[in-house]
N, C-alpha and C positions, 0 to 999 in steps of 0.2 A: 750146296746150300739150298734148302727147299724154299720155294716161294710160289705164289700164284702167278702164272704166266699167261693166263687166258685173256680174252677180250674184256677190257675194263668198261667200255661203253655199255656192254650188255649188263654188267653189274650195276653201273650207274642207273640205267633204266629200270632194272629190277628193284633197286632200293629207293629210286625217286630222288637221287641227289647226285650232283656232278662230282665224282670221285677223282677225276683227273685234273680239272681246272681248265676252263675254256674249251670244253668238249663240244664241238659244233654239232656232232651227230646226236648227242644227248639233248641239246637245246632244240633240235628240229623235231625229235620224237620223244617227248618227256613222259612216255607211258611204258609199262613193262614190255619186254620183248616176247616174241612168239605169237602164234595165231590167236591165242586167247588174251593177248596183252591188254585189250580194251574192255574185257569183260569185268563185271562188278566183282570185286574181291571181298570175301567174307572177312571182316575185321575181327580180331580177337586180341586179348591182352598178351598172350604168349607171342603171337605174330608180331605185334608192335615191339615187344622187348627184344625178340630175336633180330628184327630188322635194325634196331639201333646198334646192337652188338656187331652185326655184319657191316654196317656203315663204318664204324670205327675200325674194324678189322681190315677192311679193304682199303680204307683211306691210307692207313699206315703200312699196308702190304705185309701183314702179319698172318701166319697160319694159325689154325684153331688151337693147337696145343700151346703154342708160344703165347697166344692171347690169354689163354686160361692161366698160364704162369704169371703173366703181367697182373691179372686180376688177383691171384693169390698173394703176390707181393704187395699190391695196393691195399689189400685187406689187412695184411700184417702191420702196415705202417700206421702211425697215429694220424688222426684227422679223418676227413670224409673219404671213403673208399673211391667214389666216383672221381673226385678231384685228383686223388693220388694216381688213379689209373691213367687219366689223361696226361698228367705230368710225366709219368714214366714213358708213355708213347711219344710225347712231344720232345722228350730229352734224348731220343735216339739220335745217333750221329747223322744218319741219312736224312732225317727230318730237319735237323739243325742246318745242314748244308742247303736243303731246299728252302727253308724259311729265310735264310740269309740272302737268297737270290742267286746262289752260285750254280743252280741246276734248274732246268725247266719244269720238271715234275719230280715227285718223290722216287719214282722208278729210275729216272735219270740220275738222281742223287745217289741212290743205292749202287748203281753201276759204277759211278765215279769213286765211291768209297771202296767197293770191292776191288777195283783196279789199283788201289794203293796210292791215290793221289793226295791224301790228306795226312797231316801230322797233328796230333793232339798233344799239346805241351812238349813239342819237339820230338815225339815218338810216332812212328808210322802206325796207323790203325786202319785195318781193312775189314772191319766187322761193322756192318750197317746198324746192328742193334746195340752197339757200344753206347753206354749211358754217359752223357756229358755231365759235368758238375759245375757248380758256381765257380767263376773265375778261370775256367778253362780257356785256353787260347788254341784256336784251330787254324792251321795254315795250309795252303796248297803247297805241295813240295816244289822246290825251286825248279826241278827238272820238268815239271808239268805246267809251269806258268804260261808257256807260249803255245800250249795245245789249244785247238779250236774251241772246245767248250768253255775254257776259261777266258779266252779272248772275247768270245760272245758275251759271257757273264759280265765282264768289265764294261763292255760297250752298252749293254742293255740294263745295267744296274740302275735302280730307281724306278723301274716300271712296276715293281711289286713292293708293297710296304713291308719293311722288316719289323717284326714285333719288338716291343720296348725292352724285353728281357735279353735281347741280343744286340750286338753292334757289328755291322759289316763294314770292313774297310776295303773297298774294291781295288784301290791303288796297290795295296800290298797283298790282296786276296787273303785277308785275315778275318776271322770271326772271333769276337770276344763274347763270352757268356757272362753277363753281369749278374744274373740270378737264375734260378729255376723258375719256370712259368707258373703263375697262379691261374685259376680257371678263367678269370676275366680277361686274361691275355691270350687265351687259346681260342682262335677263331675257327670253330668247328661246329657245324649244325647237327650236334648229337646231344641227346638227352641222356647223360651218363647215369642218372638215377634208374632209368629203365634197364640199363646193362647190369647194375647192381642187383636189381630185382630178378633179372633173368638168372644170374648165377646163384642167388640165394635160394632158388627153388631146386637146384640140381642136387 
């Protein structure tokens, strides 16, 4: 399964946004990496649009072709393409596990999903990009409940705010999907309209 495995702090510094969440190295040096990191960068419309696309892509850990497929699907659906795109990305199973507070980062959530620790509506799902739907019930497998990541998740639950479209029940290690998220519920510093403009030129 292909994914970006390189240094995320470097990407955070390049794009000027903390992609990991609580990245101390990014906070210490919030300018682009490399020997010309502090040089004045020539701004352009294309560069701004590309940067927004890369922010979303690396935040959710999606490769270029997969992201283009998400955009194509968002464009096909009724409504605003930018809102549809973020809804599709936010509804990925690995992101839902992260948002519910059952993993430290999206990368961690992806690993837990790939290792088969989750059931969706009673069926084992090990595909991070699996799209959850309204009223889905996501459970940690009974065999996995006493594993260290889930013990830690129960103990530290409440440190991160769970979005309103989800409900996390740490006692049972269960996630309820009340609805699919709308743009106002997606806490992401991305201007999705610039992503739409980027793809509309291709």
